[in-house]
N, C-alpha and C positions, 0 to 999 in steps of 0.2 A: 493645382493639386500637387504637383511635384514640389513646389515651394513649401507647401504645408507639411509634406513628408520630411523634407530636409530640416525644417525648423523643429519639428517634433523629435526627430532622431538626434539632432544636434544637442538638444537639452538632455536627452536620456543617455546616449552612448558616450561615456567619458573614457572608459578603459577598453582595450582590445583593438582589433583591426578589422573593421567591417566596411565592405563596399556594397552599396545597394544600387541596382539599376532599375529605374522606373519603367512603367509600361510604355512610356514614350521614348525610351532608349537613353535617357539622361542618367549618368552615373554620379553618385555622391560617395565620399569617403567619410567615415566617422571613427572616433576613438583616438587613442594615443599611439597607435601602431605597435602595440605590444601583443604577444601571444600569437596563436594560430590565425593566419589570415582567413577570413570568411567572406564569401561573396554570394549574394542572393539577387534574384531578379523577379519582378512582378510580371506576370504574363498578360494581365488585363487591367484596365483602369478601374473596372468595377471592384475587383478584389483589392486593389491598392486603396481605394477610398474606404472600403469596408474595414480594412485593417487599421487605417488611420482613425476611424470613428470608434471602433470597438476592438482593440487589439487582443484583449483577454479571450474573447470568443472567436474572433474572425481570423487571427493568425493561424490557429490550428486548422480551421476550416479551409483556409486558403492553401495550406500545405497539402491537406488531404485531397483536395480537388484540383491540384495543379495550378492554383492561382499564384503561387510563389514557388520558385525552384531554387535549390542550392547549387551554385556553380563552382564554388571552391570551398574546401573543407567538407564537413558532414553536417547533417541536421543537429547532431549532438554538440558539435562545435558551435553552431549558430545559437542554439538554445542556452548553452553554457554562457556564452557572451551576453546574451539578452538578459537572462535571469540574474547574472552577476551584477549587471548595471542597474536593473530594476530594484534589486535589494538595497542599493545605495541611494536611491532617489526617492523623493517625496511624491506621492501620487498627485496627479493634477486634480483640479476641481471637477473636471468632467469625469475622470475615472472614479472619484469618490461618489459622485452623483449616481453613476451607473451601478456601482457596487451597492449603494443604499437602496436603490429601486429593486435590484435583484433580491437582496436580502429580505426586504419587506414582502415581496411576492412569494418567496419560498416559505416564509413563516406563515403567511396567510393561507396559501393554497396547496402547499406541497408537504404537509406534515407526514411523517413516517408512521402512519397507522398500519393496522394488520394487513390490509389489502395492498397498500402502496409498498410496504416493506417487502412483500413477496414479489411484487412486480419488479422492484428495483434489483432484487437478488437475481431474478431470472435474466434481467438485461445483461448483466456482466458474466455471471457464472454458468449460464446455460449455453454458452458458446461451445461448439464441438470441442470436446476435451483433447482431441488430437492436436489442436492448435496450441494448447498449453503444454502438451508433451514436447513440443518443438523447442521450448526455451526454459522450462523448469527443470529441477533436478529429478532424479528417478523416482522420488517419493511424492512428487507433485506438491511440494511445499510452496505455497503462494503467499509468503510473508517474509519479512526481513530475516535474513540469515545472520549468523553470529560468527564473525571472522576472528578467530583466536590469534591468528598471525597473518601477515600481509600476503603470504604465498598460499594461503588456504584456497582450495578449489570451492566452487559452489556446492558440490556434493558434501565436502567436509564441513563447510560452514553451516549448511542446513541441518546436518546431523548434530553439530555442536549446539545449534539453537534448541533442538528438541531435548538434548541432554540438560542444557542450562535451565530450560523451563521445568523439566522434571525435577531437578534438584530443588527448585523453589517451591514445588508443591509438597515436598516432604512425604512422598508416597509410602504407604505400608501395604503389604500383601492383603488381598481380599477387600480393599477399600473400593467404594463406588465413586466414579469420577464422571462429572458432567463436562462435556466439551461444547461450548456455545459457539456456533459457527465452525462446524467440524470439517468443512471443505471436502476434499476427496478422501478423508479419513486417515491421512498419514500420521498426524500427531497422536490421535487416539489409539491407533494400532501400535505405535511405538510404546506408548505408556502401558498398554496391556501386555505387550510382548516382553518388555524389560523390567516391569515392576509388579507383575502378577496382580493387576487390578482389573476390574470390569469397567467398561466405559459406555456411557450413553452420549452419542453425538447428535446434536440437532442442527438443522440447516434448512434454508428456504429454497435451495436449488435442487430440483428433482434430478438433474443430470449428475450433480456431485454425489447426492445420496445414493443413487443407483450404483455408481462406481465404488463408493465406500463400502456398501453392503457386499458387493461382489468380492472385494479384497478381504473383508473380514471372514466371509464364508470360505474363501480359498485357503486362508491360514488357520481356520478353526479357532479364532480368537474371540473372547467374550466381549464383543463390541456390538452395540445396537445403534444403528443410525436411522434417525427419523426426520421426516419433513415436519418441522414443528417450530413455532415461534416461542421464544423464551418466556413470553408473557403468559403462555397457556400451560406451563409446567406447574406441578404441585407436589412432586416427590422431594425426598431429601437426599443429599449427597455429601460424602466426606470431603471431596475436593471439587473445585470448579476451575476450569481453565477456559480462557477465551482469547484467541489469537486472530487478529485482523478482522474482527467482526464489529467491535465497538464503534468504528468509524461509520457504520451504517445505522446506528441506533437513532441518531438525531438528538440534538442538545435538549429539546423539549422533553425527551424521555429519559434523561439521565437519572432522575430520582426514581422513576419506575424500575429501571434496569438494576440499580444497586439495591433497592429495597427487595426486589424479587430474588436477587442473589443472596441477600441476607437470609431471607426466609427459606431458601432451598438448601443452605449450608447447615450441617450439624453443628452443635454447640462448640465443638473443638475443630471445626472445619477450617480449611485454608483455600484461598482463591488466588489465581494468578491472571492478571489482565495484561495483555500485550497489545498495544494500540499505537498507531501513528499519532503524533501530537505536534504541538507548536511550542517552541521555546520563546517565541517572539510575541506571544499574547494572542487573544482571540482574533480570528479572521475567517471570512466565508470561503467556501470552496470555489476554486477557479471555475469560471462559467463554461469553458470548453470541457473540462473534466466532468462537470455536473451533467452536461448534455450527452456526452458521447461515451464516458467511461463509468463513472460512479454516480448515477442519479440518486439523490437523497443523501449523498455522503457528506460528512462533516468531520474535520480534523480538529480535535479540541486542544485548548491550552490546559495546562495543569490547574490553573486557577478556575477553570470551568468544571473539571472533574472532581476536585477535592471537596467542594461544598456538598455535592450530592452523596459522596461517600460518607461524609460526616453525618448527614441527615439520616442515612440508612442504618446507622448503628455499627457498620463495619469499621475495623481498625486498620489504618495503613501501617503495615509492619515493615515494608521495604519499598524503595523506589530506585530503579536503575534507568539511566537515560542512555540509549544506544544512539550515537550520533552519525558517524559516516557509514555505519554498517549497511544501511538501506541503500545508500548511493552505490556502494560496491555491489550489492545484490542486483540492483537495477542495471548496472553496467553489464554484469554477467548475463542477465536475461536478454538485454538488448543485443549483445554480441551473438548469443545463441539464436535469437529470433531472426536476425538479419542473415546469419549463415544458412538458415533454412528457408529463405524466401521462396525458392523454387518448389519446396514442398507445400508451402501455403498456396501457391498457384495451382498445384496439382489437386489439393483438397477442394479448392473452389470449383474446379472443373468437375470434380467427382460429386460434390454435394450442392445441389441447386439451392438449398435453404440458405447457405452462406451467401451466395450471390444475391438472392432475393432480399436478404436483410442488409447487407453491407455494400452492395454494388459489386464492382469488379475486384479482383484480388489485389491489384496495385493500390487501389484506394484504401483497402483494409490494411495493407502493409504500411502505408504512409501514416494512417491513423494510429496504429499500434506503435510504430516507431516514435511518433510524436509523444504519445502517452509515456513510454518508457524513458525517453531522453528528457522530457520535460520534468518528470518526477525526479530523475537522477539529479538534474541541476538544482531542483528545489531543495533536495536533501543536502546539497553542498552549500547553497547560498541563501535560501529563502525561508529559513526558520523551521524546517521540518526535521523531526527526530522520531524516535520510538520510545515510548514509556513502557517499562515493565513494572507493574504495580502489584505487590503482594499484599493481600488483605486477609484478615482473620476476624473471627467473632469473639475470641478470647485473647486477652493480653499475653497469656503464656502459651499460646498454641505453637509458637515458633521459637527456635533457640535464641539465646541472647546475642550471639554474634553471627556474622555472615559466613563463617568458615565452612559451614556445611555445604554451601553452594559450590565450593571449589575443592572439596575434599578429593573427589575422584581425579580431578586434574592434577592436584598435587601428588597423588599416588602414582599417576602415570609418569609425571616428570621424574619422580624418585626412581621408578623402575627403569626409566631410560638411562638415568645417570649410573645406576648399578650395572646395567647391561654394557654401557660404554666403558666403565671401569674394568669389567671382566674381560673385555676384548683387549 
């Protein structure tokens, strides 16, 4: 078994500095000795064999359950090295076979119908929101931030994201806005607060909707948050925004999603879709992510989205690709989360439901760390980006140039220059 591990990793790890100690105590070195040195150790032969057979699923499980431990460097360093090398290698015949079997099973048995969509949303978003409070910004923005400069804080970058999205919606006072996948309400509240519009936010997570309603009531803002599936809506809206929800639609339902959005928009309406995507072409969701983090999730390539938009009758009026922004967002989340690990332990002691669902606190911490670090590496090396796609029903619903998206930023820069000159 040790020999099989050495052969497998020798073919995969060409860059970096990795040392692996097997469950039997044998140590192997891999890579070209560049970068941060990383050392890991298998604690049992069973986990070592499981990772060899199915690394996509079992590596994360091994880390969660103590089957592999990081002895030098951090988990983020380890996954950075692994993902960087995987991105440069061709998948083996065995990996392709496993992927094809999983893909066929998901298509056949795990369609995102109304019942399963709600169950999948509950799986991830009905976790005690105090956990999310430990690593998100103060507005609970759980999607890619927009870093306008390299020194921007998470708080600044998430506020910039909301402003950037608002600029693409071309909002006017008194308009009615639909927020599909409204989370804890932060974006909808921002739009109502800053642009004098009314907002209907829909979501399948009872926990998130409860908090969003409380926030709207506390501020007295014209925001209505509902537990509702987009497929069951029949009203009309001047604007539609959807941030971080499209990944849960499922590719079989893309035509349904965009046709419904077309029907819900007024004739001069504008929509802004913000979704994780792939620049490297279609590919199925990682097996570990599907099981433990986002069941039913799928990250689309642009080539999978565009045909459904075309068939819906909507017009693509603008596309922006955010590349490293999500990697930086995830790095900030991971840093915040790990800095608050003792608070996670306290919450698990306080809330028996957390322990009943996830086991002990340390197992949950390792799972969440693997999730955040793995996605961060994937946004750096494995083809993940964010697509912001502006859509309209009429060819003349949006201005001819993109200058309106940056007008406020240009005015701010100009004011700063004037202030500096006055000093």
